[in-house]
N, C-alpha and C positions, 0 to 999 in steps of 0.2 A: 266281264275280262280286265284284266290287269294294265292299267297302264305304262307303258316301259320305262318314266321315266321316278315311278314310287317303290321300286323292292328294294330299295338300299337298306334301307329302314330307320331307324331311330340312332339320330347323333350321338358319339357319345366323349362329352367335351369335360376334359384334366381336370383337376381341382385345381386352383391358381395355385400361380407359386406365391409362396410368402416372401417375403421382403427384409434380409439381415443384415447387416457390417460383418458378417462372419463367415460369408463369402473371404475366397485367396486372396480373390481385385483388390475387393477393400482394403483389405493387406499394402498389395503394393501400392495402390495410390495412396496412400494414408505415409509410407515414407519415403515415398517422388516428393509428396509434399512436405514435409519434416527437411530432405533436402536440400528444394527449391530457398526455402525460409531461411535456412542454417545459409546457405549461398550469400541471399539477399541479407543476410545480419551481413556477414562478415565483408561483403563489396559495398558497404556504406560504413562500416567502420573503416575501412581503409579509406575511403573516399574524402568522410571525417577528419583522421589522422594524415593526410595527405596536405587538405586544403588548409592546414593549424595554424601557417606563417602567412597566410592569408587575414586570419580574422586576426592576428595580432598582426598584423602591419596597419589594418586599420584601423586597431584600435587603437597604435602608438599616435597614428595621424590624425584620430581625432582629438590624443588628447594633446598633440602639438598647438588644434587649431583653439584650445579653449587654455594655452598657455598667453602669456605675454609679447609673445615675437612681435617681432616685427615682420611687414607684410612680405620683403627679398628676405627674410632667413628662414620665416615659410616656405616661401615657392623653391629656397636652396635645400632643405632639407627633406623638402618630397622630394625632389630629382635625385636626392642621395637615395632615398629611401628606395627609388623605382630602381636603379643603378643597380647598389646592391642586389633587389630582389631579380633582377635580371641576371647579375653574374652569376648568382648563386644557382639558378633555372636553367640558361642557355649557357654558362662558362666564359671566364672573362677575357677568352681570349677574341669570345665574339664582341663580344658586350663594353668595355676597359677600354675601347678605341673610340666609340664612336660619341659622336659628339656632333653641336648643332640640329640641323636639318638630317643628314644619318642615323641618329639618336631616335627624331622623332619618326624616319621613318621606317624606322626600327620598332618601335612601341604602337603603330599603329598597324603596323606586319603583325606582327606576333600574339593578337588580343583577339576576337572575334565575340563580337564586332569590336568594331574600329572602336575608340574612346574619342578622334577626330583631332590628332593632334594637331594645331597648322604653322607657319614660317609664325606668327605671333607670336607662336608657344616660344618656340625654336630662339627667338627675340631676346620674350624675357627672359630666360633660363641664363641666358648670353647677358644682358646686365643683371643677374643675380651672382654669376662668379663673378664679373669681371670689376665689376660696382654694387659690394653689398650693400656698403647704405644709400645705395642711389631708392628717392623715395618717389623718381618718379608714376613708379609703378602704379597701375590702378589696380584696385585693390578687388575690382570684380573682374579684369582680366585674372587674376591672382586667384580669386574663387572658382570660373570657370577652370582652369590649370586642376585644382585640387580636384575637383570634380572628374576632372580627365583621367585622373591620376587615380581617384578610387574605384572608376568605371574600369581600370585597366589593373591595379589591381585583381578585382573581383574575378575578371575575363581570359587575365591572358593563359595563352595554352603554353603548355607542360612541352618542354622541350624532349625529354625522354620518359 
């Protein structure tokens, strides 16, 4: 007598499906990947061009540091460079009237991470503006200011 579970017979296993890139799904995936690569290259190129002024400003500042400027002149030129960048990026109406602590606050608030300008830096700027021949400024304080300025140039936010 036959047992009830064995009357199915032999199972028929189909041949394995061969792998091929000729399937239409691969064409769709390839086109999407190509579009993503083109879009990524476009966005990277735009970002590179958009930040060209940062590279130029940093190179200009580096050249100024290598020149024979007095520390007070270097500090003044660095401040004027940041002021020009800020007026170009944020508008002269918002930036031109800023001075001393309001200028320092603007610099700290317009960059992420904040470069850490302090009231001491505002005092350095006041001395460089109103007493350009003053040699009483500490060179290490000026170096710290320039390091903060470079950080601000690299990391300030775009206004638009």
